[in-house]
N, C-alpha and C positions, 0 to 999 in steps of 0.2 A: 344022393343028398335028400334029406327030409323035405317033403314039399311044404311042411308047416314052418320051416325055418325062414324067417323074413330077411329080405335082402337089405343091407344098410344103404341109405341114401348118401350121396356125396355131401360134404360139408356145405358147399355153396348152394345146395338146394334146400337147406333147412331155414325156416322163417326167422329164427332167432339170430342166425348168422348175418342176415341182411339188416336186421335191426341194429346190431352192433356197428356194422359198417356205416350205416346212415348217421348214427350218433358221432362216430369219429369224424366223418366228413363235415358235419355241422360245426364241430369243435374246431377243426383245422381252419375252416373258413372264417370263424369269428376271431380266432387268434391272429390271423394274418392281415386283418384290417388295420391300416395306419390310423393312429389317433389324430383327431383334428383339433385336440385341445392344445393351445400353445403352452410351452413350458418355459420357465425362466432358467436360462443356463447358469446364471450366477447363484441360483439357490435363494434369492431374495424374493420372498412372497409379496412384498409390498415396496417395490423400488420407488425412490424419490428422485426427482430431477435435481441436478446440481445447479446451484444458483450461478448465473454467469457473472464473471468478473468484469466490473466496469473498466473499460479501457481509459488510460490516462488521456488528457487532451493532447491533440497533435502538437501543440506549441509548447510542450515541456522540453527543456533542454538539459541533456545529460552532461557528464564530465567532458570537458574539452575546452577549446578556445574559440571564441566567436567574435566576428567583426560586427559591431553594432551598426545597423542600417543596411547590412548585406545579409548576414547569417541570422541575426536576431534583431527584432524591432527595438528601437529606443523606448525607454519607460522604466517602470519600477517592477522589481521581481522579488519574490520570496524564495530563499534558498533553503532546501530541506536536506540535512546531512544524512548520508547512509552510514557514516562512521566519522572519524576525525576528518573534518573537511577544511577546505581552503578555497578562497576566492581572491582574485586580483583584477582591478580595473586599470588598464594601461592606456597611454596615449598612442602607442604604436606597437608593432610586433617585434621590436628589436630584442626584447628580453633583458634589457638593461635596467638597473635600479632606477635610473633617472626617468624611465618611462612609466613607473608605477605611480598612479594617482591615488590609489587606496587599495589595501589588502587586509585580510584578517583570517585567523584560524578560529573555527567554531565547531561545536559538537551537536547542535540541535537545529536551530533555524537562525537565519539572518535575513536582512532586507537590503537591497541595493538599487540604486538608480544609475542608469547608463544612458549616454547620449550618442548621437550619430558620429561616426568616426573613431570612437573609442573601441577598445577591445575588452572582452570579459572572459577571464579564465576561471574554469570550475574544476575542482578536484574533490571527489568523494561526495558529491551532492547533485541535486537537480534544481533547476531554476523554473519556477512557475510565474507566469504573469500575475501580478498582485491580485487581481479580481478572480482569478481561477485557482488560487492556492488553497490547500487544505485548511479547514478552519482550526483555530487554536482550541484545544481541549482544556476547558476551564472547570470541568466537573469536580475536580478534587479541591477546588479553592485555592490552588497554588500554581504559580507559573514557574517552571523550571528555568534554568539558564537559557538565554536566547535573546532575540530582538523582536520587539513588539511595537505596533503602531497604535498610539493612544487615540481612542475614539473609534477604533476598528477592532483591534484584538483585545483591548482592555479599556474600561472607562477612565476618563480623567479623574484625578483625585489624589489623596494622600495614601501611601502604602507603606506597610512595615516590611522591611527586607532583612534577610538573614544570610550570613555567609555559611558555606557548607564545606566542612572538612579542611578548609584552607582559607587564605586571604581571599575575600571576594572583591569583585569589581562591578561598578555600576556606572552607567553613562546615560545622560539625557541629551538628545541632539535635536536640531531643528529640521533635519531632512535625513535621507538615507544615502547621502553621498560618501559617508565615511571619511570626510576630510576634517582637519583640525578646526577649520572655521565653523563647522556645523555643530560643534560640541557646545552645549549650553551649561552643562555641569557634569562632573565625574568624580569618582572617589574610589580608592582602595580602602577596604575596612575589614575588621574582624568582629564577629558577634552580630549584633542587629542595629539597625538605624531606620529612619523614616525618610521617604522621598515623595515629592509631589510632582505630578506631571499634568500637562494640559493637552487638550485635543490638538492633533496635528503633529505633536512631538513624537519622538521614538525613544523607547527605553531598551537599552542593551545591558545584559547582565552576564557575568561569568562566575561560576561557583557560588551562585546566589539563588535563594528561594524568594519569590515575591508572594505575599499573603494577600489574596483578593478580598477576604472578609476580615477586616481588622476588628 
């Protein structure tokens, strides 16, 4: 063999080989580190908190039959309908017609007063103690069919009322017992008319609009 012929060095003894190895090691070390930056799994870069829903008062009564003085305190209640609703105030739990002191079908809101020993039956509605009932929305300037306490839900005064799509009914009463003795005035009418109400009275309407701004 020619003495001038150089002997090839193994690959691992060459300086550039170790340079490549070091670069690869640094790259692997950098890529294996876990990211400490939190990620949003939902993809929302600016999540907002959901506003909590206010719970209803504990003393709101759903559909059912209640004994006044035992299941429900005596007093005045606003009834808010979920759909076509019904209530009955009875003297006992016999279910007989003779036990019914007052009853009514309604579609929006009504107001009732009950005494100890009576029974209150609710269907398709909830009963709120009067002071804790949802406020009446008067922003449109019109009161839809329902029952309202004058001086609380609406001011005393004279109002124009108008029947809607059918014969309308309007009733002014001295209390919320729903008995015949409580009725101060009532009328079935078609078209429009005027009605005057005083503080402490109740206005009940069916198929009627009440214009607050005459």
